[in-house]
C-alpha positions as CSV (number, residue, x, y, z in Angstrom):
1,X,-12.5,0.8,6.6
2,X,-11.1,-2.5,5.4
3,X,-7.4,-3.3,5.8
4,X,-6.0,-6.8,5.7
5,X,-2.4,-6.1,4.8
6,X,0.2,-7.1,7.3
7,X,2.6,-4.5,8.6
8,X,6.0,-4.0,6.9
9,X,8.4,-2.4,9.5
10,X,10.5,0.4,8.1
11,X,12.7,3.2,9.3
12,X,10.0,5.9,9.3
13,X,7.7,4.3,11.8
14,X,4.7,5.9,13.2
15,X,3.3,3.3,15.6
16,X,5.7,1.3,17.7
17,X,4.7,-1.5,20.0
18,X,6.5,-2.1,23.3
19,X,5.7,-5.2,25.3
20,X,6.7,-5.2,29.0
21,X,5.8,-8.4,31.0
22,X,8.7,-10.7,32.0
23,X,9.0,-13.8,34.2
24,X,5.7,-14.8,32.6
25,X,3.5,-17.6,33.7
26,X,1.5,-17.8,30.5
27,X,2.6,-17.4,26.9
28,X,0.4,-15.7,24.3
29,X,1.2,-15.1,20.7
30,X,0.6,-11.5,19.5
31,X,0.1,-10.5,15.9
32,X,-0.5,-6.8,15.2
33,X,-1.5,-5.4,11.9
34,X,-3.6,-2.8,10.2
35,X,-3.2,0.4,8.1
36,X,0.4,0.6,6.7
37,X,0.7,4.3,6.6
38,X,-0.7,7.4,8.2
39,X,-0.1,11.0,7.5
40,X,-0.9,14.1,9.4
41,X,-2.3,14.4,12.9
42,X,-6.0,14.0,12.0
43,X,-6.0,10.8,9.9
44,X,-7.6,7.9,11.7
45,X,-6.0,4.5,11.4
46,X,-7.2,1.1,12.3
47,X,-5.1,-1.4,14.3
48,X,-5.8,-5.0,15.1
49,X,-4.1,-7.0,18.0
50,X,-4.6,-10.7,17.8
51,X,-3.9,-12.7,21.0
52,X,-3.6,-16.5,20.7
53,X,-2.7,-18.7,23.6
54,X,0.2,-21.1,23.0
55,X,-1.3,-23.6,25.4
56,X,1.6,-23.1,27.8
57,X,0.8,-21.9,31.3
58,X,-3.0,-21.2,30.9
59,X,-4.2,-18.3,33.0
60,X,-7.6,-20.0,33.8
61,X,-8.9,-16.6,34.9
62,X,-9.7,-13.2,33.4
63,X,-6.8,-11.0,32.4
64,X,-6.9,-7.2,32.5
65,X,-4.8,-5.7,29.7
66,X,-3.8,-2.0,29.8
67,X,-3.3,-0.4,26.3
68,X,-1.7,3.0,26.3
69,X,-0.9,5.3,23.4
70,X,2.0,7.9,23.6
71,X,1.8,10.7,21.0
72,X,-1.5,9.2,20.0
73,X,-5.1,9.2,21.0
74,X,-8.1,7.2,20.2
75,X,-10.0,8.6,17.3
76,X,-13.4,10.3,17.1
77,X,-15.9,10.2,14.3
78,X,-17.4,13.1,12.5
79,X,-19.9,13.7,15.3
80,X,-17.2,13.9,18.0
81,X,-17.8,10.5,19.5
82,X,-14.9,8.0,20.1
83,X,-14.8,5.0,17.8
84,X,-15.5,2.0,20.0
85,X,-12.8,-0.5,20.8
86,X,-13.9,-4.1,20.0
87,X,-12.8,-7.3,21.6
88,X,-14.0,-10.4,19.7
89,X,-13.3,-13.9,18.7
90,X,-13.5,-13.0,15.0
91,X,-10.2,-14.2,13.7
92,X,-9.1,-12.1,10.6
93,X,-12.2,-10.0,10.6
94,X,-11.2,-6.4,10.0
95,X,-14.2,-4.5,8.9
96,X,-15.8,-2.3,11.6
97,X,-19.3,-2.6,10.3
98,X,-19.1,-6.4,10.0
99,X,-17.8,-6.6,13.6
100,X,-20.7,-4.5,14.9
101,X,-23.2,-6.5,13.0
102,X,-21.9,-9.9,14.2
103,X,-21.8,-8.7,17.8
104,X,-25.4,-7.4,17.5
105,X,-26.8,-10.6,16.0
106,X,-24.8,-12.9,18.3
107,X,-22.7,-14.6,15.6
108,X,-19.6,-13.2,17.2
109,X,-18.5,-13.4,20.8
110,X,-17.1,-10.3,22.5
111,X,-18.0,-6.7,23.3
112,X,-17.3,-3.1,22.4
113,X,-16.7,-0.1,24.6
114,X,-15.8,3.6,24.5
115,X,-12.1,4.3,25.1
116,X,-10.6,7.2,27.0
117,X,-8.3,9.7,25.3
118,X,-5.1,7.6,25.2
119,X,-5.5,4.6,27.6
120,X,-7.9,1.7,27.9
121,X,-8.2,-1.2,30.3
122,X,-9.7,-4.3,28.8
123,X,-10.9,-7.3,30.8
124,X,-10.4,-10.4,28.6
125,X,-12.6,-13.3,29.6
126,X,-10.8,-16.6,30.6
127,X,-12.2,-18.5,27.6
128,X,-10.7,-15.8,25.2
129,X,-7.3,-15.1,26.8
130,X,-6.7,-18.9,27.0
131,X,-7.8,-19.3,23.4
132,X,-8.1,-16.4,21.0
133,X,-9.1,-12.7,21.1
134,X,-8.8,-9.8,18.6
135,X,-8.7,-6.2,19.8
136,X,-9.6,-3.6,17.2
137,X,-9.2,0.1,17.7
138,X,-8.9,3.4,15.7
139,X,-6.5,6.1,16.7
140,X,-4.8,9.3,15.4
141,X,-1.4,10.8,15.9
142,X,-1.1,13.9,18.2
143,X,2.1,15.2,16.6
144,X,4.0,14.1,13.6
145,X,6.3,11.2,14.5
146,X,6.0,7.8,16.2
147,X,2.9,6.8,18.0
148,X,3.9,4.3,20.7
149,X,1.6,1.6,21.9
150,X,2.4,-0.1,25.2
151,X,0.7,-3.3,26.3
152,X,0.8,-4.5,29.9
153,X,-1.4,-6.8,32.1
154,X,-2.0,-8.1,35.6
155,X,-1.2,-11.8,34.9
156,X,2.6,-11.7,34.0
157,X,1.8,-12.8,30.5
158,X,4.7,-13.6,28.2
159,X,4.0,-12.0,24.8
160,X,5.5,-13.7,21.8
161,X,5.4,-11.3,18.9
162,X,4.8,-13.0,15.6
163,X,7.7,-12.5,13.2
164,X,8.1,-13.3,9.5
165,X,11.4,-12.3,7.9
166,X,9.6,-12.1,4.5
167,X,7.3,-9.4,5.8
168,X,9.5,-7.2,8.0
169,X,12.6,-5.3,7.0
170,X,15.5,-5.3,9.4
171,X,16.2,-1.7,10.2
172,X,19.7,-0.7,9.3
173,X,21.6,2.6,9.4
174,X,21.1,4.4,6.1
175,X,23.5,7.1,4.8
176,X,22.0,10.5,5.1
177,X,22.4,13.2,2.5
178,X,22.8,16.9,3.3
179,X,20.6,19.1,1.2
180,X,21.3,22.9,1.0
181,X,18.8,25.2,-0.7
182,X,20.0,28.8,-1.1
183,X,17.0,31.1,-1.6
184,X,17.1,32.9,-4.9
185,X,19.9,30.7,-6.3
186,X,19.7,28.6,-9.4
187,X,21.7,25.9,-7.6
188,X,20.6,23.4,-5.0
189,X,23.3,21.2,-3.3
190,X,22.4,17.6,-2.8
191,X,25.3,15.9,-1.0
192,X,28.4,16.4,-3.1
193,X,26.3,17.2,-6.2
194,X,24.9,20.4,-7.6
195,X,21.4,20.6,-9.2
196,X,20.9,23.4,-11.6
197,X,17.3,24.7,-11.7
198,X,15.9,27.4,-14.0
199,X,13.7,29.0,-11.4
200,X,15.0,29.3,-7.8
201,X,13.3,28.6,-4.5
202,X,11.8,31.6,-2.9
203,X,10.0,32.7,0.3
204,X,6.3,33.4,0.3
205,X,4.4,34.2,3.5
206,X,7.5,33.2,5.6
207,X,7.5,29.8,4.0
208,X,10.0,28.3,1.5
209,X,8.5,27.2,-1.8
210,X,10.3,24.7,-4.0
211,X,9.9,24.2,-7.7
212,X,8.5,20.8,-8.7
213,X,11.8,19.7,-10.4
214,X,13.6,20.1,-7.1
215,X,11.2,17.7,-5.5
216,X,11.9,15.2,-8.2
217,X,15.7,15.5,-7.9
218,X,16.0,15.7,-4.2
219,X,13.6,13.0,-3.1
220,X,13.7,10.7,-6.2
221,X,10.0,11.0,-6.6
222,X,8.0,11.1,-9.9
223,X,6.1,14.4,-10.3
224,X,3.4,15.1,-12.8
225,X,1.9,18.5,-13.5
226,X,-1.5,19.0,-15.1
227,X,-1.6,22.5,-16.4
228,X,-5.2,22.4,-17.4
229,X,-6.4,21.4,-13.9
230,X,-3.5,23.0,-12.1
231,X,-3.0,19.8,-10.1
232,X,0.2,18.1,-9.0
233,X,0.7,14.4,-8.6
234,X,3.7,13.1,-6.7
235,X,4.5,9.4,-6.7
236,X,7.0,8.2,-4.1
237,X,7.3,4.5,-3.6
238,X,3.8,3.1,-3.0
239,X,2.5,6.5,-2.0
240,X,0.5,9.0,-4.1
241,X,0.3,12.6,-3.1
242,X,-2.1,15.0,-4.8
243,X,-2.1,18.8,-4.6
244,X,-3.8,21.6,-6.3
245,X,-2.7,25.2,-6.9
246,X,-4.5,27.5,-4.4
247,X,-5.8,24.6,-2.2
248,X,-4.5,24.4,1.4
249,X,-4.9,20.6,1.6
250,X,-3.3,17.7,-0.1
251,X,-4.5,14.1,-0.5
252,X,-2.1,11.4,0.6
253,X,-3.3,7.9,-0.5
254,X,-6.8,9.4,-0.6
255,X,-6.6,11.0,2.9
256,X,-7.0,14.8,3.2
257,X,-4.2,16.4,5.0
258,X,-4.0,20.2,5.7
259,X,-1.1,22.2,4.2
260,X,0.8,25.0,5.8
261,X,0.5,26.9,2.5
262,X,-1.2,26.2,-0.8
263,X,0.9,25.4,-3.9
264,X,1.2,28.4,-6.2
265,X,2.4,29.5,-9.7
266,X,5.5,31.8,-10.1
267,X,7.2,32.5,-13.4
268,X,4.9,29.9,-15.1
269,X,6.2,27.2,-12.8
270,X,4.4,25.3,-10.0
271,X,5.9,25.7,-6.5
272,X,5.1,23.6,-3.4
273,X,5.7,24.4,0.3
274,X,8.9,22.8,1.6
275,X,7.5,22.4,5.1
276,X,4.8,20.0,3.9
277,X,7.0,18.1,1.5
278,X,9.5,17.6,4.4
279,X,6.7,16.1,6.5
280,X,5.7,13.7,3.8
281,X,9.3,12.5,3.4
282,X,10.0,12.1,7.1
283,X,12.3,15.1,7.5
284,X,12.1,16.3,11.1
285,X,14.8,19.0,11.3
286,X,14.8,21.8,8.7
287,X,17.4,24.5,9.5
288,X,17.1,28.1,8.4
289,X,20.2,30.2,8.1
290,X,18.8,33.8,8.2
291,X,22.2,35.4,7.5
292,X,22.9,33.4,4.4
293,X,19.3,32.8,3.4
294,X,19.7,29.1,3.1
295,X,17.7,26.1,4.1
296,X,19.5,22.8,5.1
297,X,18.3,19.4,6.1
298,X,19.4,15.8,6.1
299,X,17.6,13.3,4.0
300,X,17.5,9.5,3.9
301,X,16.2,7.5,1.0
302,X,12.4,7.5,1.1
303,X,10.9,4.3,2.4
304,X,7.4,5.4,3.2
305,X,5.7,5.9,6.5
306,X,4.6,3.0,8.6
307,X,3.1,3.4,12.0
308,X,3.5,-0.1,13.4
309,X,6.9,-1.6,14.4
310,X,7.3,-4.6,16.6
311,X,9.7,-3.9,19.5
312,X,10.2,-6.9,21.7
313,X,11.7,-5.7,25.0
314,X,11.5,-9.0,26.8
């Protein structure tokens, strides 16, 4: 997998980085980048951690770094084996096959090893921690939500997180909109506004199904229906979601993600499962009022899902 785009930090983050060491003796610049978005709990994503010495307070020794994932685990390939973690001097190299080849033929300095489920300890040689090292790993989320990465060490290193205001969005409070969907009603309430729909939402197999038009109006997405192929294309920001009637998986930016229920046709209209749409758009709390047969949730303007956010706790 090749990914060279730097991270843009947004409000729906899925991988957060916390750095702990204080009272540091040595200072190391840290730049973390990789896949911008990840969906579902079985989608592997690559992450790259670049460590570059500032020349201040050289360690002059090896350094043992502990890398721990919370709500995340190191990913396995199709044969059930963990993808190796690589530590190299390959600045900017982000193709796994190329890294393996260069380590094998000796054109790259470094090593690879098999990680545990969610924690690794990495011994960085002196000539790398006091110069440059890149750590590359592949992980997946355990549950929907943030995957937290903590980085600690045995040398009291001061980590300086690289920051570029042009590449990172300052997270600010965004106004939330309350959405109320009465089952069987031709009206959906979006904040103070009412949306009239010709075919109401309904329940199928204990799951709420929404008409495509509601997805467009509620989430501000562009939705395209291909009647001949019975396929649905949803465009939201930079993201592309593809579904097909009768298929219990969707493709998000090319990645296959399982659905709780397949899209279906009712009254000559295509309906999609609210539970899966909610996950795509970062909605965590969907409330069901059994007495009034209504679904409610709060929604913030869609900004995409990122899984890497710099959190400097020093």
